[in-house]
DOKOLVO-362399 format. One record per atom (N, C-alpha, C, CB): residue number from 1; residue in one letter; atom name; x, y, z. Coordinates in steps of 0.2 Angstrom, whole numbers, plus 5000, padded with zeros to 4 digits. Glycine has a CB too. Layout:
<rs>
[r NUM; a; CA; [X; Y; Z]]
...
</rs>
This chain:
<rs>
[r 1; x; N; [5903; 6326; 6100]]
[r 1; x; CA; [5910; 6328; 6099]]
[r 1; x; C; [5914; 6323; 6103]]
[r 1; x; CB; [5912; 6335; 6101]]
[r 2; x; N; [5919; 6320; 6100]]
[r 2; x; CA; [5924; 6315; 6104]]
[r 2; x; C; [5930; 6320; 6107]]
[r 2; x; CB; [5927; 6310; 6099]]
[r 3; x; N; [5931; 6318; 6113]]
[r 3; x; CA; [5937; 6321; 6117]]
[r 3; x; C; [5940; 6316; 6121]]
[r 3; x; CB; [5934; 6328; 6120]]
[r 4; x; N; [5945; 6318; 6124]]
[r 4; x; CA; [5948; 6313; 6129]]
[r 4; x; C; [5944; 6312; 6135]]
[r 4; x; CB; [5955; 6316; 6132]]
[r 5; x; N; [5939; 6316; 6137]]
[r 5; x; CA; [5935; 6315; 6143]]
[r 5; x; C; [5929; 6310; 6141]]
[r 5; x; CB; [5932; 6322; 6145]]
[r 6; x; N; [5928; 6309; 6135]]
[r 6; x; CA; [5922; 6304; 6134]]
[r 6; x; C; [5924; 6299; 6129]]
[r 6; x; CB; [5916; 6308; 6131]]
[r 7; x; N; [5931; 6298; 6128]]
[r 7; x; CA; [5934; 6293; 6124]]
[r 7; x; C; [5932; 6286; 6127]]
[r 7; x; CB; [5941; 6294; 6123]]
[r 8; x; N; [5930; 6281; 6122]]
[r 8; x; CA; [5928; 6274; 6124]]
[r 8; x; C; [5934; 6270; 6122]]
[r 8; x; CB; [5922; 6272; 6121]]
[r 9; x; N; [5940; 6272; 6120]]
[r 9; x; CA; [5946; 6269; 6118]]
[r 9; x; C; [5944; 6263; 6113]]
[r 9; x; CB; [5949; 6265; 6124]]
[r 10; x; N; [5939; 6265; 6109]]
[r 10; x; CA; [5937; 6260; 6104]]
[r 10; x; C; [5943; 6258; 6099]]
[r 10; x; CB; [5932; 6263; 6099]]
[r 11; x; N; [5948; 6263; 6098]]
[r 11; x; CA; [5954; 6261; 6094]]
[r 11; x; C; [5958; 6256; 6097]]
[r 11; x; CB; [5957; 6268; 6092]]
[r 12; x; N; [5958; 6255; 6103]]
[r 12; x; CA; [5962; 6251; 6107]]
[r 12; x; C; [5960; 6244; 6106]]
[r 12; x; CB; [5962; 6253; 6114]]
[r 13; x; N; [5955; 6242; 6102]]
[r 13; x; CA; [5953; 6236; 6100]]
[r 13; x; C; [5955; 6234; 6093]]
[r 13; x; CB; [5945; 6235; 6101]]
[r 14; x; N; [5958; 6239; 6090]]
[r 14; x; CA; [5960; 6237; 6083]]
[r 14; x; C; [5967; 6234; 6083]]
[r 14; x; CB; [5961; 6244; 6079]]
[r 15; x; N; [5969; 6230; 6077]]
[r 15; x; CA; [5975; 6227; 6077]]
[r 15; x; C; [5980; 6233; 6075]]
[r 15; x; CB; [5975; 6222; 6072]]
[r 16; x; N; [5986; 6233; 6079]]
[r 16; x; CA; [5991; 6238; 6078]]
[r 16; x; C; [5997; 6235; 6076]]
[r 16; x; CB; [5992; 6242; 6084]]
[r 17; x; N; [5999; 6236; 6069]]
[r 17; x; CA; [6006; 6234; 6067]]
[r 17; x; C; [6011; 6238; 6069]]
[r 17; x; CB; [6005; 6233; 6059]]
[r 18; x; N; [6017; 6236; 6071]]
[r 18; x; CA; [6022; 6240; 6073]]
[r 18; x; C; [6027; 6240; 6067]]
[r 18; x; CB; [6026; 6236; 6080]]
[r 19; x; N; [6027; 6246; 6065]]
[r 19; x; CA; [6031; 6247; 6059]]
[r 19; x; C; [6037; 6251; 6060]]
[r 19; x; CB; [6027; 6250; 6053]]
[r 20; x; N; [6038; 6254; 6066]]
[r 20; x; CA; [6044; 6258; 6068]]
[r 20; x; C; [6045; 6257; 6075]]
[r 20; x; CB; [6043; 6266; 6066]]
[r 21; x; N; [6051; 6258; 6077]]
[r 21; x; CA; [6053; 6257; 6084]]
[r 21; x; C; [6052; 6263; 6088]]
[r 21; x; CB; [6060; 6255; 6085]]
[r 22; x; N; [6047; 6263; 6093]]
[r 22; x; CA; [6045; 6268; 6097]]
[r 22; x; C; [6047; 6267; 6104]]
[r 22; x; CB; [6038; 6271; 6096]]
[r 23; x; N; [6049; 6261; 6106]]
[r 23; x; CA; [6051; 6259; 6112]]
[r 23; x; C; [6045; 6255; 6116]]
[r 23; x; CB; [6052; 6265; 6116]]
[r 24; x; N; [6041; 6252; 6112]]
[r 24; x; CA; [6036; 6248; 6115]]
[r 24; x; C; [6039; 6242; 6119]]
[r 24; x; CB; [6031; 6245; 6110]]
[r 25; x; N; [6037; 6241; 6125]]
[r 25; x; CA; [6040; 6236; 6129]]
[r 25; x; C; [6039; 6229; 6126]]
[r 25; x; CB; [6037; 6236; 6136]]
[r 26; x; N; [6044; 6225; 6126]]
[r 26; x; CA; [6044; 6218; 6123]]
[r 26; x; C; [6038; 6214; 6125]]
[r 26; x; CB; [6051; 6214; 6125]]
[r 27; x; N; [6036; 6214; 6132]]
[r 27; x; CA; [6031; 6211; 6134]]
[r 27; x; C; [6024; 6212; 6131]]
[r 27; x; CB; [6030; 6211; 6141]]
[r 28; x; N; [6024; 6218; 6127]]
[r 28; x; CA; [6018; 6220; 6124]]
[r 28; x; C; [6018; 6219; 6117]]
[r 28; x; CB; [6016; 6227; 6126]]
[r 29; x; N; [6022; 6215; 6114]]
[r 29; x; CA; [6023; 6214; 6107]]
[r 29; x; C; [6021; 6207; 6106]]
[r 29; x; CB; [6030; 6216; 6105]]
[r 30; x; N; [6017; 6206; 6101]]
[r 30; x; CA; [6016; 6199; 6098]]
[r 30; x; C; [6018; 6199; 6091]]
[r 30; x; CB; [6008; 6198; 6098]]
[r 31; x; N; [6020; 6192; 6089]]
[r 31; x; CA; [6022; 6191; 6082]]
[r 31; x; C; [6016; 6187; 6079]]
[r 31; x; CB; [6028; 6187; 6082]]
[r 32; x; N; [6014; 6190; 6073]]
[r 32; x; CA; [6009; 6187; 6069]]
[r 32; x; C; [6011; 6181; 6065]]
[r 32; x; CB; [6005; 6192; 6065]]
[r 33; x; N; [6007; 6177; 6062]]
[r 33; x; CA; [6009; 6171; 6059]]
[r 33; x; C; [6013; 6172; 6053]]
[r 33; x; CB; [6003; 6168; 6056]]
[r 34; x; N; [6014; 6179; 6050]]
[r 34; x; CA; [6019; 6180; 6045]]
[r 34; x; C; [6025; 6183; 6047]]
[r 34; x; CB; [6015; 6185; 6040]]
[r 35; x; N; [6026; 6183; 6054]]
[r 35; x; CA; [6032; 6186; 6057]]
[r 35; x; C; [6032; 6193; 6058]]
[r 35; x; CB; [6038; 6184; 6052]]
[r 36; x; N; [6027; 6197; 6057]]
[r 36; x; CA; [6026; 6204; 6058]]
[r 36; x; C; [6025; 6205; 6066]]
[r 36; x; CB; [6021; 6207; 6054]]
[r 37; x; N; [6027; 6211; 6068]]
[r 37; x; CA; [6026; 6213; 6075]]
[r 37; x; C; [6019; 6217; 6076]]
[r 37; x; CB; [6032; 6216; 6078]]
[r 38; x; N; [6015; 6215; 6081]]
[r 38; x; CA; [6009; 6219; 6082]]
[r 38; x; C; [6009; 6220; 6090]]
[r 38; x; CB; [6003; 6215; 6080]]
[r 39; x; N; [6005; 6225; 6092]]
[r 39; x; CA; [6004; 6226; 6099]]
[r 39; x; C; [6000; 6220; 6101]]
[r 39; x; CB; [5999; 6232; 6100]]
[r 40; x; N; [6002; 6217; 6107]]
[r 40; x; CA; [5999; 6211; 6110]]
[r 40; x; C; [5992; 6213; 6112]]
[r 40; x; CB; [6003; 6209; 6117]]
[r 41; x; N; [5987; 6209; 6111]]
[r 41; x; CA; [5980; 6210; 6113]]
[r 41; x; C; [5978; 6204; 6117]]
[r 41; x; CB; [5975; 6210; 6106]]
[r 42; x; N; [5974; 6206; 6122]]
[r 42; x; CA; [5972; 6201; 6127]]
[r 42; x; C; [5967; 6197; 6124]]
[r 42; x; CB; [5970; 6204; 6134]]
[r 43; x; N; [5965; 6192; 6128]]
[r 43; x; CA; [5960; 6187; 6125]]
[r 43; x; C; [5953; 6190; 6123]]
[r 43; x; CB; [5958; 6182; 6130]]
[r 44; x; N; [5951; 6196; 6126]]
[r 44; x; CA; [5945; 6199; 6125]]
[r 44; x; C; [5946; 6204; 6119]]
[r 44; x; CB; [5943; 6203; 6131]]
[r 45; x; N; [5952; 6205; 6116]]
[r 45; x; CA; [5953; 6209; 6111]]
[r 45; x; C; [5956; 6216; 6112]]
[r 45; x; CB; [5947; 6210; 6107]]
[r 46; x; N; [5956; 6218; 6118]]
[r 46; x; CA; [5959; 6224; 6120]]
[r 46; x; C; [5967; 6224; 6120]]
[r 46; x; CB; [5957; 6226; 6127]]
[r 47; x; N; [5969; 6230; 6118]]
[r 47; x; CA; [5977; 6231; 6118]]
[r 47; x; C; [5979; 6230; 6125]]
[r 47; x; CB; [5979; 6238; 6115]]
[r 48; x; N; [5985; 6226; 6126]]
[r 48; x; CA; [5988; 6225; 6133]]
[r 48; x; C; [5990; 6231; 6136]]
[r 48; x; CB; [5994; 6220; 6132]]
[r 49; x; N; [5991; 6237; 6132]]
[r 49; x; CA; [5994; 6243; 6135]]
[r 49; x; C; [5988; 6247; 6138]]
[r 49; x; CB; [5997; 6247; 6130]]
[r 50; x; N; [5982; 6245; 6138]]
[r 50; x; CA; [5976; 6249; 6140]]
[r 50; x; C; [5975; 6248; 6148]]
[r 50; x; CB; [5970; 6248; 6136]]
[r 51; x; N; [5975; 6253; 6152]]
[r 51; x; CA; [5974; 6252; 6159]]
[r 51; x; C; [5966; 6252; 6159]]
[r 51; x; CB; [5976; 6258; 6163]]
[r 52; x; N; [5963; 6246; 6162]]
[r 52; x; CA; [5956; 6245; 6161]]
[r 52; x; C; [5952; 6250; 6166]]
[r 52; x; CB; [5955; 6238; 6163]]
[r 53; x; N; [5956; 6253; 6171]]
[r 53; x; CA; [5952; 6257; 6176]]
[r 53; x; C; [5951; 6264; 6173]]
[r 53; x; CB; [5956; 6258; 6182]]
[r 54; x; N; [5956; 6267; 6170]]
[r 54; x; CA; [5956; 6273; 6167]]
[r 54; x; C; [5955; 6274; 6160]]
[r 54; x; CB; [5963; 6277; 6168]]
[r 55; x; N; [5955; 6268; 6156]]
[r 55; x; CA; [5955; 6267; 6149]]
[r 55; x; C; [5960; 6272; 6145]]
[r 55; x; CB; [5948; 6269; 6147]]
[r 56; x; N; [5966; 6272; 6148]]
[r 56; x; CA; [5971; 6276; 6145]]
[r 56; x; C; [5977; 6272; 6144]]
[r 56; x; CB; [5973; 6282; 6150]]
[r 57; x; N; [5981; 6274; 6139]]
[r 57; x; CA; [5987; 6270; 6137]]
[r 57; x; C; [5992; 6270; 6143]]
[r 57; x; CB; [5990; 6273; 6130]]
[r 58; x; N; [5995; 6265; 6145]]
[r 58; x; CA; [6000; 6265; 6150]]
[r 58; x; C; [6007; 6266; 6147]]
[r 58; x; CB; [6000; 6258; 6153]]
[r 59; x; N; [6008; 6266; 6140]]
[r 59; x; CA; [6014; 6267; 6137]]
[r 59; x; C; [6014; 6273; 6132]]
[r 59; x; CB; [6016; 6260; 6133]]
[r 60; x; N; [6010; 6278; 6134]]
[r 60; x; CA; [6008; 6283; 6129]]
[r 60; x; C; [6014; 6286; 6126]]
[r 60; x; CB; [6004; 6289; 6133]]
[r 61; x; N; [6019; 6288; 6130]]
[r 61; x; CA; [6025; 6291; 6127]]
[r 61; x; C; [6029; 6286; 6123]]
[r 61; x; CB; [6030; 6293; 6133]]
[r 62; x; N; [6028; 6280; 6123]]
[r 62; x; CA; [6031; 6275; 6119]]
[r 62; x; C; [6026; 6271; 6114]]
[r 62; x; CB; [6035; 6270; 6123]]
[r 63; x; N; [6020; 6274; 6113]]
[r 63; x; CA; [6015; 6271; 6109]]
[r 63; x; C; [6018; 6270; 6102]]
[r 63; x; CB; [6009; 6275; 6110]]
[r 64; x; N; [6015; 6265; 6098]]
[r 64; x; CA; [6017; 6264; 6091]]
[r 64; x; C; [6015; 6270; 6087]]
[r 64; x; CB; [6013; 6258; 6089]]
[r 65; x; N; [6019; 6271; 6081]]
[r 65; x; CA; [6018; 6276; 6077]]
[r 65; x; C; [6010; 6277; 6074]]
[r 65; x; CB; [6022; 6276; 6071]]
[r 66; x; N; [6007; 6271; 6073]]
[r 66; x; CA; [6000; 6271; 6071]]
[r 66; x; C; [5996; 6274; 6076]]
[r 66; x; CB; [5998; 6264; 6069]]
[r 67; x; N; [5997; 6273; 6082]]
[r 67; x; CA; [5993; 6276; 6087]]
[r 67; x; C; [5994; 6283; 6088]]
[r 67; x; CB; [5995; 6273; 6094]]
[r 68; x; N; [6000; 6286; 6086]]
[r 68; x; CA; [6002; 6293; 6086]]
[r 68; x; C; [5998; 6296; 6081]]
[r 68; x; CB; [6010; 6294; 6086]]
[r 69; x; N; [5998; 6293; 6075]]
[r 69; x; CA; [5994; 6296; 6069]]
[r 69; x; C; [5987; 6295; 6069]]
[r 69; x; CB; [5997; 6292; 6063]]
[r 70; x; N; [5984; 6291; 6074]]
[r 70; x; CA; [5977; 6291; 6074]]
[r 70; x; C; [5974; 6297; 6077]]
[r 70; x; CB; [5975; 6284; 6078]]
[r 71; x; N; [5970; 6301; 6073]]
[r 71; x; CA; [5967; 6307; 6075]]
[r 71; x; C; [5961; 6306; 6079]]
[r 71; x; CB; [5966; 6311; 6069]]
[r 72; x; N; [5961; 6309; 6085]]
[r 72; x; CA; [5955; 6309; 6089]]
[r 72; x; C; [5949; 6313; 6086]]
[r 72; x; CB; [5956; 6312; 6096]]
[r 73; x; N; [5944; 6309; 6085]]
[r 73; x; CA; [5938; 6313; 6081]]
[r 73; x; C; [5938; 6312; 6074]]
[r 73; x; CB; [5937; 6320; 6084]]
[r 74; x; N; [5944; 6310; 6071]]
[r 74; x; CA; [5944; 6309; 6064]]
[r 74; x; C; [5940; 6303; 6061]]
[r 74; x; CB; [5952; 6308; 6062]]
[r 75; x; N; [5941; 6303; 6055]]
[r 75; x; CA; [5936; 6298; 6051]]
[r 75; x; C; [5938; 6290; 6054]]
[r 75; x; CB; [5938; 6298; 6044]]
[r 76; x; N; [5944; 6288; 6055]]
[r 76; x; CA; [5945; 6282; 6058]]
[r 76; x; C; [5943; 6281; 6065]]
[r 76; x; CB; [5953; 6280; 6057]]
[r 77; x; N; [5944; 6286; 6069]]
[r 77; x; CA; [5941; 6286; 6076]]
[r 77; x; C; [5934; 6285; 6076]]
[r 77; x; CB; [5943; 6293; 6079]]
[r 78; x; N; [5930; 6289; 6072]]
[r 78; x; CA; [5923; 6288; 6072]]
[r 78; x; C; [5920; 6282; 6069]]
[r 78; x; CB; [5920; 6294; 6068]]
[r 79; x; N; [5924; 6279; 6065]]
[r 79; x; CA; [5922; 6272; 6062]]
[r 79; x; C; [5923; 6267; 6067]]
[r 79; x; CB; [5926; 6271; 6056]]
[r 80; x; N; [5929; 6267; 6071]]
[r 80; x; CA; [5930; 6263; 6076]]
[r 80; x; C; [5925; 6263; 6082]]
[r 80; x; CB; [5937; 6264; 6079]]
[r 81; x; N; [5923; 6269; 6084]]
[r 81; x; CA; [5918; 6270; 6089]]
[r 81; x; C; [5911; 6267; 6087]]
[r 81; x; CB; [5917; 6278; 6091]]
[r 82; x; N; [5910; 6268; 6080]]
[r 82; x; CA; [5903; 6266; 6077]]
[r 82; x; C; [5903; 6258; 6077]]
[r 82; x; CB; [5902; 6269; 6070]]
[r 83; x; N; [5909; 6255; 6077]]
[r 83; x; CA; [5909; 6248; 6076]]
[r 83; x; C; [5908; 6244; 6083]]
[r 83; x; CB; [5915; 6246; 6073]]
[r 84; x; N; [5909; 6248; 6088]]
[r 84; x; CA; [5909; 6245; 6095]]
[r 84; x; C; [5902; 6243; 6097]]
[r 84; x; CB; [5912; 6249; 6100]]
</rs>
């Protein structure tokens, strides 16, 4: 069973399109080659908002809508965990 206590933050390696304004800090936004805004990912593929010590989101209250809609333990979550 997936829970916050055993989450491996696998979803934080997925590309996250910013389709609504939730207050993501400018320094954590990248622009793709088509002009769309995405969450900035570091060279190793991890989202720039992930605290590497706690593996928790540092902008949780301002996280993108797609992150808000991502259901812990749901089909997409389990697929992301299986792909790691």
